[in-house]
N, C-alpha and C positions, 0 to 999 in steps of 0.2 A: 215351361209347355206351353204353346196353344191350341187349346181344347174348345175352338169356335165351333160351330153347330153351323149348319145350311138349314135351313127352313124353309121349304120353297110358299108351306102354305100362309108367308108373308110375306111376299112377293107381292111386288101392289097391285091393281085391280088393272087390267092394262089399259084401258077406256083415260081412266084416274093419270096411270101412267105417262100416253103419248100427249094425252092436257101438255101435264105440266114442264113436258120438252117439246112442248109449243106447235104441235105439230094438231094438222088440224081433221080427225077423220071423216070422214062426208061419204055421201052413200046410207041405206037400209040393211037391215039382217047382220047375219054373223062376221063376212069380213067386207070392210069397209079399206076405200084408199083414200091417201096422203100420198102427201107434194114429199117422196122418198129423198134423206137425208144424206145419201150416199153415193150424187152423180147428182148431178146439172141435169135436174129436173124443172121444164117448165108445168108439167100434167099431171096430175097425184096418177104412179106407178108403183107405188110400195102400198101391199094387202095387205090388213092388218086385220086375224083372228080379233074378234074383241074378247069371246071369253077364253082363251090361253095364250095370247096376247104374242102366238105367230107369226111368219110376218114374212113377204115373203112381194121381191121386185120385180116385175115387171120388164122391164130396162133394163138392168144391170144386172140382174138374178143375185143381189146380196138377200141374204134369208136368215132363221134363224127358227127354235123351236118357243119360246118368252121373250118375257118383257126384260130377262139376264142376258139372253142373246144380245137385244137393241143393244141393251148397256153397254155392253160389253164392246160391240161391230161400232159405236158411233161414240164410243169416248177411247179408247184404245184402253183397254181395262181388262185387268186380269181374273180369271175369276172370281176370286175370294175379293177385291178391292170394288168389285159388278153392287157384287153379291151384302158385303158392304153398307158404300151408299145407299144401296134400297133399303138397308132396314133387316134385309137375309137372314141375318149371323148372331147367334142368340147365344 
């Protein structure tokens, strides 16, 4: 029986996570821009909330609510796989 539990509080800081992923956030304030990894992007069209990790691409429509959703979408992982990768399974 698997007794692992998801612990949202242990998800990485959004700024640190996006930096580790090689994505350079530009701008100031809560919402920053970055080149979108989900399509062939020449200019930063992905907006990222540095407090929550929520993201939305203004060009291709990719979106999600936190770094876990981004990690799942970018790497094609299940919820559990992504949570394990990010250290959020206790």
